[in-house]
C-alpha positions as CSV (number, residue, x, y, z in Angstrom):
1,X,-14.0,15.3,-36.7
2,X,-12.4,16.1,-33.3
3,X,-11.1,19.9,-33.1
4,X,-7.4,19.8,-32.5
5,X,-7.5,23.4,-30.6
6,X,-9.9,24.5,-27.7
7,X,-9.7,27.8,-26.1
8,X,-11.2,26.8,-22.5
9,X,-11.8,28.8,-19.0
10,X,-10.3,26.4,-16.5
11,X,-12.4,27.2,-13.1
12,X,-11.3,25.7,-9.6
13,X,-11.9,26.4,-6.1
14,X,-10.2,24.3,-3.7
15,X,-10.7,23.3,0.0
16,X,-8.2,25.9,1.5
17,X,-10.6,28.8,0.4
18,X,-7.7,30.8,-1.0
19,X,-10.5,31.9,-3.8
20,X,-11.7,31.2,-7.3
21,X,-8.8,30.5,-9.8
22,X,-9.5,31.5,-13.3
23,X,-7.2,30.6,-16.4
24,X,-7.8,31.1,-19.9
25,X,-6.0,28.4,-21.8
26,X,-5.5,27.4,-25.6
27,X,-5.0,23.4,-25.7
28,X,-3.4,22.1,-28.7
29,X,-3.2,18.6,-29.8
30,X,-0.7,17.1,-32.2
31,X,0.6,13.5,-31.2
32,X,0.2,14.9,-27.6
33,X,-1.2,17.6,-25.5
34,X,0.2,21.1,-25.4
35,X,-1.1,24.3,-23.4
36,X,-0.5,28.0,-23.3
37,X,-2.3,29.9,-20.2
38,X,-2.9,33.2,-21.6
39,X,-4.9,34.9,-18.9
40,X,-5.2,33.9,-15.0
41,X,-6.6,35.4,-11.9
42,X,-7.7,34.3,-8.5
43,X,-10.5,36.3,-7.2
44,X,-10.7,36.1,-3.2
45,X,-14.0,35.1,-1.4
46,X,-15.6,37.5,0.8
47,X,-15.7,36.8,4.4
48,X,-19.3,36.1,3.9
49,X,-18.7,33.5,1.4
50,X,-15.6,32.2,3.3
51,X,-17.8,31.6,6.2
52,X,-20.6,29.8,4.3
53,X,-18.0,27.6,2.6
54,X,-16.3,26.9,5.8
55,X,-19.3,25.6,7.2
56,X,-20.9,23.6,4.3
57,X,-20.8,20.2,6.0
58,X,-23.3,21.4,8.7
59,X,-26.2,22.3,6.5
60,X,-29.4,20.6,5.7
61,X,-29.9,19.4,2.1
62,X,-32.5,21.7,1.6
63,X,-30.0,24.7,2.6
64,X,-27.3,23.4,0.6
65,X,-29.5,23.6,-2.4
66,X,-30.4,27.2,-1.7
67,X,-26.4,27.7,-1.2
68,X,-25.7,25.9,-4.3
69,X,-27.9,28.4,-6.5
70,X,-26.5,31.4,-4.9
71,X,-23.0,30.3,-5.2
72,X,-23.7,29.2,-8.9
73,X,-24.9,32.9,-9.6
74,X,-21.6,34.0,-7.8
75,X,-19.4,32.1,-9.9
76,X,-21.0,33.2,-13.1
77,X,-20.4,37.0,-12.1
78,X,-16.8,35.9,-11.6
79,X,-16.5,34.2,-14.6
80,X,-18.2,37.1,-16.6
81,X,-15.8,39.7,-14.9
82,X,-12.7,37.8,-15.8
83,X,-13.9,37.4,-19.4
84,X,-14.5,41.2,-19.8
85,X,-11.5,42.5,-17.6
86,X,-9.4,40.4,-19.9
87,X,-11.1,41.0,-23.3
88,X,-11.6,37.6,-24.0
89,X,-14.0,36.9,-26.9
90,X,-13.3,33.4,-28.3
91,X,-14.3,30.6,-25.8
92,X,-15.3,26.8,-26.7
93,X,-16.2,26.3,-23.1
94,X,-16.2,26.9,-19.4
95,X,-14.7,23.9,-17.4
96,X,-15.6,24.3,-13.7
97,X,-14.9,22.1,-10.7
98,X,-17.4,24.1,-8.5
99,X,-16.8,23.9,-4.6
100,X,-16.9,20.6,-2.8
101,X,-19.9,20.7,-0.1
102,X,-19.8,17.1,0.7
103,X,-17.4,14.2,-0.1
104,X,-18.3,10.8,1.4
105,X,-17.5,8.3,-1.2
106,X,-17.7,5.2,1.0
107,X,-21.4,6.3,1.3
108,X,-21.7,7.0,-2.3
109,X,-22.0,10.7,-1.7
110,X,-20.0,13.5,-3.6
111,X,-21.5,16.9,-3.9
112,X,-20.0,20.3,-5.3
113,X,-21.8,23.4,-5.5
114,X,-21.8,25.7,-8.4
115,X,-22.5,23.1,-11.0
116,X,-26.0,24.1,-11.9
117,X,-27.2,24.4,-15.7
118,X,-27.7,27.9,-14.6
119,X,-23.9,28.7,-15.1
120,X,-24.2,28.2,-18.7
121,X,-27.3,30.1,-19.0
122,X,-25.8,33.3,-17.1
123,X,-22.3,33.2,-18.7
124,X,-24.1,32.3,-22.2
125,X,-21.4,29.8,-22.9
126,X,-21.4,25.9,-23.1
127,X,-20.2,24.6,-19.7
128,X,-18.7,21.3,-18.6
129,X,-18.9,20.5,-15.1
130,X,-19.6,18.3,-12.4
131,X,-16.8,15.8,-12.7
132,X,-16.9,13.6,-9.6
133,X,-20.5,12.2,-9.1
134,X,-20.2,9.6,-12.1
135,X,-17.2,8.2,-10.5
136,X,-18.5,7.9,-7.1
137,X,-21.4,6.1,-9.0
138,X,-19.2,4.0,-10.6
139,X,-17.6,2.8,-7.1
140,X,-14.5,5.4,-7.3
141,X,-13.4,7.7,-4.6
142,X,-14.4,10.5,-7.3
143,X,-10.8,12.1,-6.4
144,X,-8.1,12.8,-7.0
145,X,-9.0,13.5,-10.8
146,X,-5.9,16.0,-11.7
147,X,-3.8,12.9,-12.3
148,X,-5.0,12.5,-15.9
149,X,-3.5,16.0,-16.6
150,X,-0.1,15.1,-14.8
151,X,-0.1,12.1,-17.3
152,X,-1.0,14.0,-20.2
153,X,0.7,17.5,-19.4
154,X,3.5,16.8,-16.8
155,X,4.7,13.4,-17.9
156,X,8.5,14.4,-17.6
157,X,8.5,14.3,-13.7
158,X,8.5,11.4,-11.6
159,X,6.0,12.3,-9.1
160,X,3.7,15.2,-9.2
161,X,2.6,16.5,-5.8
162,X,0.2,19.2,-5.2
163,X,0.1,21.2,-1.8
164,X,-3.4,22.6,-1.4
165,X,-6.0,22.0,1.3
166,X,-4.5,18.5,1.1
167,X,-1.4,17.0,-0.4
168,X,-2.2,14.6,-3.3
169,X,0.6,12.8,-5.4
170,X,0.3,11.1,-8.9
171,X,2.9,8.6,-10.7
172,X,3.2,5.9,-13.3
173,X,3.8,2.6,-12.1
174,X,3.6,-0.4,-14.1
175,X,2.1,1.6,-16.9
176,X,-0.7,2.8,-14.8
177,X,-1.2,6.2,-13.2
178,X,-1.6,6.0,-9.5
179,X,-2.6,8.8,-7.4
180,X,-3.9,9.4,-3.8
181,X,-4.2,12.0,-1.1
182,X,-1.3,12.0,1.1
183,X,-2.4,14.6,4.2
184,X,-3.9,17.4,5.2
185,X,-1.9,20.7,4.4
186,X,-3.5,24.1,4.2
187,X,-6.9,23.2,5.4
188,X,-5.0,22.6,8.9
189,X,-2.1,25.2,8.9
190,X,-4.7,27.7,7.7
191,X,-7.3,27.0,10.2
192,X,-4.9,27.6,13.2
193,X,-3.0,30.5,12.1
194,X,-6.3,32.3,11.3
195,X,-7.0,32.2,15.2
196,X,-4.0,35.1,15.0
197,X,-6.0,37.0,12.7
198,X,-4.2,36.3,9.6
199,X,-5.2,34.4,6.6
200,X,-2.0,32.2,6.1
201,X,1.5,31.8,7.6
202,X,3.4,33.6,5.3
203,X,6.2,31.5,3.8
204,X,6.1,29.4,7.0
205,X,7.8,32.0,9.1
206,X,5.5,31.4,12.1
207,X,6.0,27.6,11.9
208,X,9.7,28.4,11.8
209,X,9.8,30.1,15.3
210,X,7.8,27.0,17.1
211,X,8.9,23.9,18.8
212,X,7.7,20.3,17.7
213,X,5.6,18.7,20.0
214,X,6.9,15.1,19.4
215,X,3.8,13.4,21.4
216,X,1.4,15.4,19.1
217,X,3.5,14.3,15.9
218,X,3.6,10.8,16.9
219,X,-0.1,10.6,17.5
220,X,-0.4,12.5,13.9
221,X,1.8,9.8,12.1
222,X,0.0,7.0,13.4
223,X,-3.5,8.0,12.1
224,X,-5.4,5.1,10.5
225,X,-5.7,6.9,7.1
226,X,-1.9,6.5,6.5
227,X,-2.0,2.8,6.9
228,X,-4.5,2.3,4.3
229,X,-4.1,1.3,0.8
230,X,-4.6,3.5,-2.1
231,X,-7.1,4.5,-3.8
232,X,-8.0,6.7,-1.2
233,X,-8.9,10.4,-0.5
234,X,-9.5,13.1,2.2
235,X,-12.1,15.7,3.2
236,X,-12.8,18.3,5.3
237,X,-15.4,15.9,7.3
238,X,-12.2,13.6,8.0
239,X,-10.2,16.4,9.3
240,X,-12.8,17.8,11.6
241,X,-13.4,14.3,13.2
242,X,-9.7,13.0,13.3
243,X,-7.3,15.9,13.2
244,X,-8.5,18.8,15.0
245,X,-9.7,16.9,17.9
246,X,-6.2,15.3,18.2
247,X,-4.6,18.7,18.1
248,X,-6.9,20.5,20.4
249,X,-6.4,18.1,23.1
250,X,-2.6,19.6,23.4
251,X,-2.9,23.2,25.1
252,X,0.1,24.5,22.9
253,X,0.9,27.5,21.3
254,X,-0.4,28.0,17.6
255,X,3.4,28.5,16.4
256,X,4.0,24.9,18.0
257,X,1.3,23.5,16.3
258,X,2.1,24.8,12.9
259,X,5.8,23.6,13.2
260,X,4.5,20.4,14.4
261,X,2.1,19.9,11.6
262,X,4.8,21.0,8.8
263,X,7.0,18.3,10.2
264,X,3.9,15.8,10.1
265,X,3.4,17.1,6.3
266,X,7.1,16.7,5.7
267,X,7.1,13.1,7.0
268,X,4.2,11.9,5.2
269,X,5.3,13.4,1.7
270,X,8.8,11.9,2.1
271,X,7.5,8.5,2.9
272,X,6.0,8.6,-0.7
273,X,8.6,10.3,-2.8
274,X,11.4,8.4,-1.2
275,X,9.9,5.1,-3.0
276,X,11.9,5.8,-6.0
277,X,15.7,6.8,-6.2
278,X,16.8,9.8,-8.6
279,X,13.3,10.9,-9.1
280,X,12.2,14.5,-10.0
281,X,9.4,15.8,-7.9
282,X,6.8,18.6,-9.2
283,X,5.8,20.8,-6.3
284,X,2.6,23.0,-6.9
285,X,-0.3,24.5,-5.1
286,X,-0.4,27.2,-2.6
287,X,1.8,25.0,-0.3
288,X,4.9,25.7,-2.6
289,X,4.9,29.4,-1.5
290,X,5.5,27.9,2.1
291,X,9.6,28.3,2.2
292,X,9.8,26.5,5.6
293,X,7.5,23.7,4.7
294,X,9.6,23.1,1.2
295,X,12.7,23.2,3.0
296,X,11.6,20.5,5.5
297,X,10.5,18.3,2.7
298,X,14.0,18.8,1.0
299,X,15.5,18.0,3.9
300,X,14.0,14.4,4.1
301,X,14.6,13.4,0.5
302,X,17.6,13.1,-1.7
303,X,15.4,13.4,-4.6
304,X,15.4,16.6,-7.0
305,X,12.2,18.9,-5.9
306,X,11.3,21.3,-8.6
307,X,9.4,24.5,-7.9
308,X,7.8,25.5,-11.2
309,X,6.6,29.0,-12.6
310,X,4.2,30.9,-10.3
311,X,1.6,30.6,-13.1
312,X,1.9,26.7,-12.8
313,X,1.8,26.6,-8.9
314,X,-1.2,28.7,-8.7
315,X,-3.2,27.6,-11.7
316,X,-2.5,23.9,-12.5
317,X,-5.8,22.8,-10.9
318,X,-7.4,25.3,-13.2
319,X,-5.6,24.3,-16.3
320,X,-6.1,20.6,-15.5
321,X,-10.2,21.0,-14.9
322,X,-9.9,22.7,-18.3
323,X,-8.4,19.7,-20.1
324,X,-11.1,17.5,-18.1
325,X,-13.4,19.4,-19.8
326,X,-12.0,19.1,-23.4
327,X,-11.6,15.3,-22.8
328,X,-15.2,15.3,-22.0
329,X,-16.2,17.1,-25.1
330,X,-14.4,14.8,-27.0
331,X,-15.8,11.8,-25.1
332,X,-12.3,10.5,-24.2
333,X,-11.3,9.1,-20.8
334,X,-10.7,11.7,-18.1
335,X,-11.2,9.6,-15.0
336,X,-8.8,6.9,-14.5
337,X,-9.8,3.7,-12.5
338,X,-6.1,2.9,-11.5
339,X,-6.5,6.2,-9.4
340,X,-9.9,6.5,-8.1
341,X,-10.9,2.7,-7.8
342,X,-13.7,3.1,-10.0
343,X,-15.1,0.0,-12.0
344,X,-13.6,1.2,-15.2
345,X,-11.9,4.2,-16.9
346,X,-14.6,6.8,-18.0
347,X,-15.4,9.9,-19.6
348,X,-17.0,12.1,-16.2
349,X,-18.7,15.5,-16.1
350,X,-22.0,17.2,-17.5
351,X,-22.1,19.2,-20.4
352,X,-24.8,22.1,-20.3
353,X,-25.8,24.3,-23.1
354,X,-26.6,28.0,-22.7
């Protein structure tokens, strides 16, 4: 008989490199899923780890294996510290995304470091992880995976948009969940603002002082990715190949790059959320704190844009990877073929015992 309550630690590390998000969540199932985030924390990366993670795509396969082992040990320590600090005693499983090193689904490749069995051994806890590989093996994009959580936990909103390293969207259409990556967000904004010695553009204040370069904006908006049908997803490799070189051709001030790129993000998001009228749009992820970006999105839509609690903004992905792990433990579907393009719905992930 299946449990109706699960006490889970959800763990997420995203492409924007904000840090490792951890959430201790109690899930309850009656006729639908409910959740309560009991404890949550983000552990920032050291400069050394930030440098390593920023350059994962340029490593050899042997180097990646070594980094994977080191990262798994680091992840275990961060999780154990979180458990100890918050005096957590009752855990059914740790459900972890890991950190994406390679994502080239068109080549049948996706690799997230930190998903080794060692994580269960070091934490002395059951671990559910490595959620993307099976989907790619079934012909899917292996991303985005969050939409199953949008469907089961946030169904009252017409659109769920997450503003992280990339913007992604999920919604119901013809009784199917549809989801895809819209465009890059913090992975580009942070890259340029860090050249000024700060980690991110606080509330978009710097972007607000810039000027839009219309030629650059036009070229960004005509990138081939935006014409492709879904399912589709983006990765750092694509940004390095298509976006950075395009921007770097223009010798313009960083504040102008930021303002132009924010405008680009707002246009691409509005293109999607304006397909329905009188819709509610839930905005989460680190970009939800970028006041200037949010205002630019609001300026381009008549739909109702909702910014939830800080807890949901920061920990929605950790929460949903916790749910993905619970669904895997129950052998229930946690990957939707309508979202990823896989040959079938399936229950993805690996379960490791300590």
